[in-house]
C-alpha positions as CSV (number, residue, x, y, z in Angstrom):
1,M,76.8,-10.5,-66.3
2,V,75.7,-7.3,-67.8
3,A,74.3,-6.9,-71.4
4,L,72.9,-3.9,-73.2
5,S,70.6,-4.6,-76.1
6,C,68.3,-2.6,-78.4
7,V,64.8,-3.8,-79.1
8,G,63.0,-1.6,-81.5
9,S,63.4,1.9,-80.1
10,R,63.9,0.7,-76.5
11,W,67.2,0.1,-74.7
12,I,67.2,-2.8,-72.3
13,W,69.7,-3.3,-69.7
14,T,69.9,-7.0,-68.7
15,F,71.4,-8.0,-65.4
16,T,72.0,-11.5,-64.6
17,F,72.9,-12.4,-61.1
18,L,75.4,-15.1,-61.1
19,F,74.2,-16.7,-57.9
20,G,70.4,-16.1,-58.3
21,F,69.9,-16.4,-62.0
22,Q,67.4,-13.6,-61.8
23,E,67.1,-11.1,-64.6
24,I,66.0,-7.5,-64.0
25,F,64.9,-5.4,-67.0
26,L,64.9,-1.7,-66.9
27,F,63.2,-0.1,-69.8
28,A,64.9,3.1,-71.0
29,A,62.4,5.8,-71.9
30,S,62.1,7.0,-75.3
31,S,59.5,8.9,-77.3
32,S,57.7,5.8,-78.3
33,A,54.1,4.9,-77.6
34,G,53.2,3.7,-74.0
35,M,55.5,6.3,-72.4
36,G,53.8,9.0,-70.3
37,P,54.7,12.6,-70.4
38,G,57.8,13.4,-68.5
39,E,59.2,9.9,-68.7
40,D,61.8,10.9,-71.4
41,G,64.1,12.2,-68.7
42,V,63.8,9.1,-66.5
43,L,66.7,7.3,-68.1
44,E,68.5,10.2,-69.7
45,G,70.5,10.9,-66.6
46,E,70.7,7.3,-65.7
47,E,72.9,6.2,-68.7
48,L,76.3,5.1,-67.5
49,S,79.1,7.5,-68.1
50,D,82.2,6.4,-70.1
51,E,84.2,6.1,-66.9
52,E,81.5,3.9,-65.3
53,V,81.2,1.7,-68.5
54,G,84.9,1.1,-68.7
55,R,85.1,0.4,-65.0
56,D,85.4,-3.1,-63.9
57,W,82.4,-3.9,-61.8
58,T,82.1,-6.6,-59.4
59,P,78.8,-8.4,-59.4
60,Q,77.8,-7.1,-56.0
61,E,78.7,-3.4,-56.9
62,K,76.9,-3.7,-60.2
63,A,73.7,-5.0,-58.6
64,L,73.8,-2.3,-55.9
65,H,74.3,0.4,-58.4
66,E,71.6,-0.7,-60.7
67,A,69.1,-1.1,-57.7
68,K,69.7,2.5,-56.8
69,V,69.1,3.6,-60.4
70,K,65.8,1.6,-60.4
71,A,64.6,3.1,-57.1
72,K,65.4,6.6,-58.3
73,A,63.5,6.1,-61.5
74,K,60.4,4.8,-59.6
75,R,60.4,7.8,-57.4
76,R,60.4,10.2,-60.4
77,I,57.7,8.3,-62.1
78,H,55.4,8.4,-59.0
79,R,56.1,12.1,-58.5
80,T,55.2,12.8,-62.1
81,S,51.9,10.8,-61.9
82,S,50.9,12.6,-58.7
83,R,51.3,16.0,-60.4
84,D,49.2,14.8,-63.3
85,S,46.3,13.6,-61.0
86,T,46.3,17.0,-59.2
87,R,45.9,18.8,-62.5
88,E,43.0,16.6,-63.5
89,S,41.2,17.1,-60.1
90,E,41.6,20.9,-60.4
91,S,40.0,20.8,-63.8
92,T,36.8,19.1,-62.6
93,D,33.6,21.1,-61.6
94,S,33.5,20.2,-57.9
95,P,37.0,19.7,-56.5
96,V,37.4,17.9,-53.2
97,E,40.4,18.6,-51.2
98,P,41.6,15.7,-49.1
99,I,42.0,16.3,-45.4
100,S,44.7,14.5,-43.5
101,P,43.8,13.0,-40.1
102,R,46.1,15.5,-38.4
103,E,44.2,18.4,-40.0
104,K,40.8,17.1,-38.7
105,G,41.7,18.0,-35.2
106,H,42.0,21.7,-36.2
107,D,38.6,21.8,-37.9
108,R,36.4,24.4,-36.2
109,K,33.1,22.8,-37.2
110,S,31.0,20.9,-34.7
111,R,31.7,17.2,-34.5
112,M,28.7,16.5,-32.1
113,G,26.1,16.2,-34.9
114,K,24.3,19.4,-33.7
115,G,23.9,22.8,-35.1
116,R,24.0,23.9,-38.8
117,G,27.5,22.7,-39.4
118,L,29.0,26.2,-39.3
119,P,32.3,26.9,-37.6
120,K,32.2,28.2,-34.0
121,K,32.0,31.9,-33.6
122,G,31.8,32.4,-37.3
123,G,35.4,31.1,-37.7
124,A,36.7,33.6,-35.2
125,G,36.9,31.3,-32.2
126,G,39.8,30.2,-30.2
127,K,41.2,30.3,-26.8
128,G,40.8,33.7,-25.2
129,V,39.1,35.1,-28.3
130,W,35.8,37.0,-28.1
131,G,35.1,37.0,-31.8
132,A,36.2,38.5,-35.1
133,P,38.0,41.8,-35.0
134,G,35.6,44.8,-35.2
135,Q,32.5,42.7,-34.3
136,V,29.9,44.5,-32.2
137,Y,27.6,42.4,-30.1
138,T,24.0,43.6,-29.6
139,Y,21.7,42.9,-26.7
140,Q,20.5,39.3,-26.4
141,E,17.7,38.0,-24.2
142,P,19.1,36.0,-21.2
143,D,18.7,32.2,-21.5
144,A,17.3,30.6,-18.3
145,R,19.3,27.4,-19.2
146,D,22.6,29.3,-19.2
147,P,24.8,28.2,-16.2
148,N,25.6,31.8,-15.5
149,Y,21.9,32.9,-15.5
150,D,21.1,35.1,-12.5
151,E,17.4,35.2,-11.8
152,A,17.8,38.0,-9.2
153,A,19.4,40.3,-11.8
154,Q,16.6,40.1,-14.4
155,G,14.8,43.2,-13.3
156,D,11.5,43.2,-11.4
157,T,10.7,39.6,-10.4
158,V,7.4,38.7,-9.0
159,Y,7.2,35.7,-6.6
160,Q,3.9,34.0,-6.0
161,K,3.2,31.2,-3.6
162,V,1.4,28.4,-5.3
163,I,-0.6,25.9,-3.2
164,P,-1.6,22.7,-4.9
165,E,-5.2,21.8,-4.9
166,L,-6.2,19.0,-2.5
167,D,-7.6,15.8,-3.8
168,E,-10.0,13.6,-1.8
169,T,-7.3,11.5,-0.2
170,G,-5.3,14.6,0.8
171,L,-8.4,16.3,2.1
172,Q,-9.1,13.4,4.5
173,K,-5.5,13.3,5.7
174,T,-5.5,17.0,6.4
175,V,-9.0,17.8,7.6
176,Q,-9.7,14.7,9.8
177,P,-7.0,15.5,12.4
178,M,-8.1,19.1,12.3
179,V,-11.7,18.2,13.2
180,K,-10.6,15.8,15.9
181,E,-8.5,18.5,17.4
182,Y,-11.4,20.9,17.2
183,F,-13.4,18.5,19.4
184,E,-10.8,19.1,22.1
185,H,-10.3,22.9,22.0
186,A,-13.8,24.0,20.5
187,D,-12.3,27.0,18.8
188,T,-13.9,27.6,15.4
189,E,-11.7,30.5,14.5
190,E,-8.6,28.3,14.6
191,V,-10.3,25.8,12.2
192,L,-11.3,28.6,9.8
193,A,-7.7,30.0,9.8
194,L,-6.3,26.6,9.0
195,L,-8.8,26.1,6.2
196,R,-8.0,29.4,4.6
197,E,-4.4,28.2,4.2
198,L,-5.5,25.3,2.1
199,N,-6.4,25.2,-1.6
200,L,-9.7,23.3,-1.3
201,G,-10.9,23.9,-4.8
202,S,-13.6,21.4,-5.7
203,Q,-13.2,19.7,-2.4
204,K,-15.0,22.4,-0.4
205,P,-18.1,20.3,0.2
206,G,-15.9,17.6,1.7
207,V,-15.1,19.6,4.8
208,P,-18.6,19.7,6.4
209,R,-19.3,16.1,5.2
210,L,-16.2,14.8,7.0
211,A,-17.0,16.8,10.1
212,V,-20.6,15.4,10.3
213,S,-19.4,11.9,9.6
214,L,-16.9,12.0,12.5
215,S,-19.4,13.5,14.9
216,L,-22.0,10.8,14.2
217,E,-19.6,8.3,15.8
218,G,-18.8,10.6,18.7
219,K,-20.6,12.1,21.7
220,A,-23.5,14.6,21.9
221,S,-21.1,17.3,22.8
222,H,-19.2,16.6,19.5
223,R,-22.3,17.0,17.5
224,E,-23.1,20.3,19.2
225,L,-19.6,21.5,18.4
226,T,-20.0,20.3,14.8
227,S,-23.3,22.3,14.4
228,R,-21.5,25.4,15.6
229,L,-18.7,24.7,13.2
230,L,-21.1,24.4,10.3
231,C,-22.6,27.7,11.1
232,D,-19.2,29.4,11.1
233,L,-18.1,27.6,7.9
234,C,-20.4,30.0,6.0
235,K,-17.5,32.5,6.2
236,V,-15.4,30.1,4.0
237,L,-18.0,28.0,2.1
238,S,-21.2,29.0,0.2
239,E,-24.7,27.7,0.9
240,E,-24.4,25.6,-2.3
241,D,-21.3,23.9,-1.0
242,M,-23.0,23.1,2.2
243,A,-26.1,21.8,0.4
244,C,-23.8,19.6,-1.8
245,A,-22.2,18.2,1.4
246,F,-25.6,17.2,3.0
247,D,-26.7,15.8,-0.3
248,R,-23.7,13.5,-0.3
249,L,-24.4,12.6,3.3
250,L,-28.0,11.6,2.4
251,T,-26.6,9.4,-0.3
252,D,-24.1,7.7,2.1
253,L,-26.7,7.0,4.8
254,P,-26.9,3.2,4.0
255,D,-23.2,3.0,4.8
256,L,-23.3,5.3,7.8
257,I,-26.1,3.2,9.4
258,L,-23.7,0.2,9.6
259,D,-21.6,2.1,12.3
260,T,-24.3,4.4,13.7
261,P,-27.9,2.9,13.6
262,E,-29.3,6.3,14.7
263,A,-27.7,8.1,11.7
264,P,-31.0,9.1,10.0
265,Q,-32.4,10.8,13.0
266,M,-29.1,12.5,13.8
267,L,-28.7,13.7,10.2
268,G,-32.2,15.1,10.3
269,Q,-31.3,17.1,13.4
270,F,-28.1,18.4,11.7
271,I,-30.2,19.5,8.7
272,A,-32.8,21.3,10.9
273,R,-30.1,23.0,12.9
274,A,-28.2,24.1,9.8
275,V,-31.4,25.6,8.2
276,A,-32.2,27.4,11.5
277,D,-28.6,28.8,11.6
278,H,-28.8,29.8,7.9
279,A,-26.0,27.5,6.9
280,L,-28.3,25.8,4.5
281,P,-30.8,27.4,2.1
282,L,-34.4,27.6,3.4
283,D,-35.7,25.7,0.4
284,F,-33.3,22.8,1.0
285,L,-36.1,20.4,2.1
286,N,-38.3,21.4,-0.8
287,R,-35.7,20.1,-3.3
288,Y,-36.2,16.6,-2.2
289,K,-40.0,16.4,-2.2
290,G,-41.1,13.3,-4.2
291,R,-37.5,12.7,-5.4
292,V,-36.1,10.5,-2.6
293,D,-36.2,6.7,-3.0
294,C,-34.0,5.7,-0.1
295,E,-36.1,5.1,3.1
296,H,-33.2,6.2,5.3
297,A,-32.9,9.5,3.5
298,R,-36.7,10.0,3.8
299,A,-36.5,9.4,7.5
300,A,-33.8,12.0,7.9
301,L,-35.7,14.6,5.9
302,D,-38.9,13.9,7.8
303,R,-37.1,14.3,11.1
304,A,-35.7,17.7,9.9
305,A,-39.2,18.8,8.7
306,V,-40.8,17.9,12.1
307,L,-38.2,19.9,14.0
308,L,-38.6,22.9,11.8
309,R,-42.4,22.9,12.2
310,I,-42.2,23.0,16.0
311,K,-42.6,26.5,17.5
312,R,-39.6,28.0,19.0
313,E,-41.3,28.5,22.4
314,I,-41.6,24.7,22.8
315,I,-38.1,23.7,21.6
316,R,-35.1,25.6,20.6
317,L,-33.1,24.2,17.8
318,D,-29.9,25.6,19.1
319,N,-30.2,23.1,22.0
320,V,-31.2,20.2,19.8
321,W,-28.1,18.3,21.0
322,G,-28.5,19.4,24.6
323,V,-25.9,21.2,26.7
324,G,-23.1,18.7,27.1
325,G,-20.0,18.4,29.3
326,G,-18.7,21.1,31.5
327,Q,-20.9,23.7,29.8
328,R,-23.8,22.6,31.9
329,P,-24.5,24.4,35.2
330,V,-23.6,22.7,38.5
331,K,-27.2,22.6,39.7
332,H,-28.2,20.8,36.6
333,L,-25.5,18.2,36.9
334,T,-26.3,17.7,40.6
335,K,-29.9,17.0,39.7
336,E,-28.8,14.6,37.0
337,M,-26.7,12.7,39.6
338,N,-29.7,12.4,41.9
339,L,-31.9,11.1,39.2
340,I,-29.3,8.4,38.3
341,L,-29.1,7.3,41.9
342,Q,-32.9,7.1,42.4
343,E,-33.3,5.2,39.2
344,F,-30.6,2.7,40.2
345,L,-32.2,2.2,43.7
346,V,-35.5,1.3,41.9
347,S,-34.2,-0.8,39.0
348,G,-30.8,-2.1,40.4
349,Q,-29.2,-2.0,36.9
350,V,-25.6,-1.1,37.2
351,S,-25.0,-1.0,33.5
352,E,-27.8,1.6,33.0
353,A,-26.3,3.8,35.7
354,E,-22.9,3.6,34.0
355,R,-24.3,4.5,30.6
356,C,-26.2,7.5,32.0
357,L,-23.0,8.7,33.9
358,R,-20.9,8.5,30.7
359,E,-23.5,10.4,28.7
360,L,-23.1,13.4,31.1
361,E,-19.5,13.7,29.9
362,V,-18.2,15.2,33.2
363,P,-15.5,12.9,34.4
364,H,-14.1,15.7,36.5
365,F,-17.5,15.9,38.4
366,H,-18.0,12.2,39.2
367,H,-17.1,12.9,42.9
368,E,-20.6,14.5,43.1
369,L,-22.2,11.1,42.5
370,V,-20.2,9.6,45.4
371,Y,-21.1,12.5,47.7
372,E,-24.8,12.3,46.8
373,A,-24.9,8.5,47.2
374,V,-23.4,8.6,50.7
375,V,-25.6,11.6,51.8
376,L,-28.7,9.7,50.5
377,L,-27.9,6.7,52.7
378,L,-27.2,8.9,55.8
379,E,-30.5,10.7,55.4
380,G,-32.6,7.6,54.9
381,S,-30.7,4.6,55.9
382,V,-32.2,1.4,54.6
383,E,-30.4,-1.9,54.9
384,G,-31.0,-2.8,51.3
385,H,-30.0,0.6,50.0
386,V,-26.7,0.4,51.8
387,L,-25.7,-2.8,50.1
388,M,-26.9,-1.5,46.7
389,V,-24.9,1.7,47.0
390,V,-21.8,-0.3,47.9
391,K,-22.4,-2.6,44.9
392,L,-22.7,0.5,42.6
393,L,-19.5,2.2,43.9
394,K,-17.6,-1.1,43.5
395,A,-18.7,-1.5,39.9
396,L,-17.9,2.1,39.0
397,W,-14.5,1.7,40.7
398,E,-13.6,-1.5,38.8
399,S,-14.7,-0.1,35.5
400,G,-12.5,3.0,35.9
401,L,-15.4,5.3,35.5
402,I,-14.8,6.7,38.9
403,T,-11.1,7.3,39.6
404,L,-9.3,7.1,42.9
405,D,-9.1,10.9,43.1
406,Q,-12.8,11.3,42.5
407,M,-13.7,8.6,45.1
408,N,-11.5,10.2,47.7
409,R,-12.9,13.7,47.1
410,G,-16.5,12.4,47.4
411,F,-15.9,10.7,50.8
412,Q,-13.8,13.6,52.1
413,R,-16.6,16.0,51.3
414,V,-18.9,13.9,53.4
415,Y,-16.3,13.7,56.3
416,S,-16.1,17.4,56.4
417,E,-19.9,17.9,56.5
418,L,-20.6,15.0,58.9
419,P,-20.9,17.2,62.1
420,D,-23.6,19.3,60.4
421,L,-25.4,16.1,59.0
422,S,-25.4,14.6,62.5
423,L,-27.6,17.5,63.7
424,D,-30.4,16.2,61.4
425,V,-29.4,12.6,61.5
426,P,-28.2,11.5,65.0
427,M,-27.1,8.1,63.7
428,A,-25.0,9.5,60.9
429,H,-21.7,8.6,62.5
430,S,-22.7,4.9,63.0
431,V,-24.1,4.6,59.5
432,M,-21.0,6.2,58.0
433,E,-18.7,3.9,59.9
434,K,-20.7,0.9,58.7
435,L,-20.7,2.1,55.1
436,V,-16.9,2.8,55.1
437,D,-16.2,-0.7,56.4
438,L,-18.3,-2.4,53.8
439,C,-16.7,-0.3,51.0
440,Y,-13.2,-1.3,52.3
441,K,-14.1,-4.9,52.4
442,E,-15.4,-4.8,48.8
443,G,-12.3,-3.0,47.7
444,A,-14.0,0.2,46.6
445,I,-11.9,2.5,48.8
446,T,-8.4,2.4,50.3
447,Q,-7.4,1.7,53.9
448,Q,-6.1,5.3,54.2
449,L,-9.5,6.7,53.3
450,R,-11.1,4.3,55.8
451,D,-8.8,5.5,58.6
452,Q,-9.7,9.1,57.8
453,C,-13.4,8.5,58.7
454,P,-14.2,10.6,61.8
455,S,-15.7,8.8,64.9
456,R,-18.2,10.4,67.2
457,G,-16.7,11.3,70.6
458,R,-18.6,9.9,73.6
459,K,-19.4,12.4,76.5
460,R,-19.3,10.7,79.9
461,F,-21.7,12.2,82.5
462,V,-21.2,12.1,86.4
463,S,-23.7,10.8,88.9
464,E,-26.8,12.7,89.8
465,G,-25.2,14.0,93.0
466,D,-22.7,16.0,91.1
467,G,-25.3,18.4,89.9
468,G,-25.4,17.1,86.3
469,L,-22.0,18.6,85.3
470,I,-20.1,17.2,82.4
471,K,-16.9,15.4,83.5
472,E,-13.8,16.8,81.7
């Protein structure tokens, strides 16, 4: 059912669906109030023509036709309102142009939240583009963070080797092996060359302090080498650095005594030797007069003062530690061996003889002790002395102080000189055979060495009637 009615100045088309009983009202535009601009023409072209009015419409065709008219009218109204809103936005003071999501991908501004928000390359960016046309680039300082930065192409480059300064822990790890190696080769120039390669900085006094501390636990030869090293260290260290090192040693004496009870006397000898060698200032001892509270430090300073007051004709401070090891002359070592044997034959203390032999620090010359002991028995054979010498050789053999090579060399030297010794001592062969048998039974020598012992050949004479000739 279709009906056209007029209400006031509005025309109303009324459609009634027969099957749905639903009414649809389409308001025809007129110039009355409530109609927006441009709405007059919404329904002007939508009025039915005479042909369409007189046509017999089926309900379905009529509903479809009117729905099309309604949709077309809505599109026109929406288009008109969009144009009106655009005009109003253009008339405002700060217009804002909406950007569609597709257009955001072509925006040249940074989306990383960095920079000043300006477009890249001033808006002249793009693939394969160097900049805006006609733009001239000036010289720019190279950036070291640039991936293409070439350090070698930056003109005159100065390279300098930087050595980090050693701390106390690093000094101990570096210098301690160096000093221990020095005790083996005794070359001060090599130590100085290694020290020059290090950046000691404020740890310079730690070098002599560490060397003296290690030598206190070592041998007399090590202390002699340390005194020589302190004298040569003046080429690298100053007198004040050396004085600071000994000042620290005097402070550490209570701890050093725990490992070395003779530390105060030894440190006093080090101080006296360093002053005599001009490694320490001459007024070093005067700095501590009346200022020392530690009794161990006073003992060390008193020892140094006594040694410095002694005239050089009586004692030489450059030999304050004695001449140790292989640096001693052979005659001096031979004399020391004889003194050890004579003292042992008087006291009978094997441990004392071992200690004196170790202090000589000549393990390569221990065969001299074996030789002197055997010759001493051959020249003055006493029954008790033979047993004591065998006991001493057995103890030295078992302790490893005299090695197999040194024992064999000592006896072989006696074997080679036995004919000459028998001229002064006719019973030398018999005494030698007895001594060798006892040493073999005690396990001091090997069977091979016993078999090498020469035996005296017996000369058989003929009867008196043969004229006293020797029988061949």
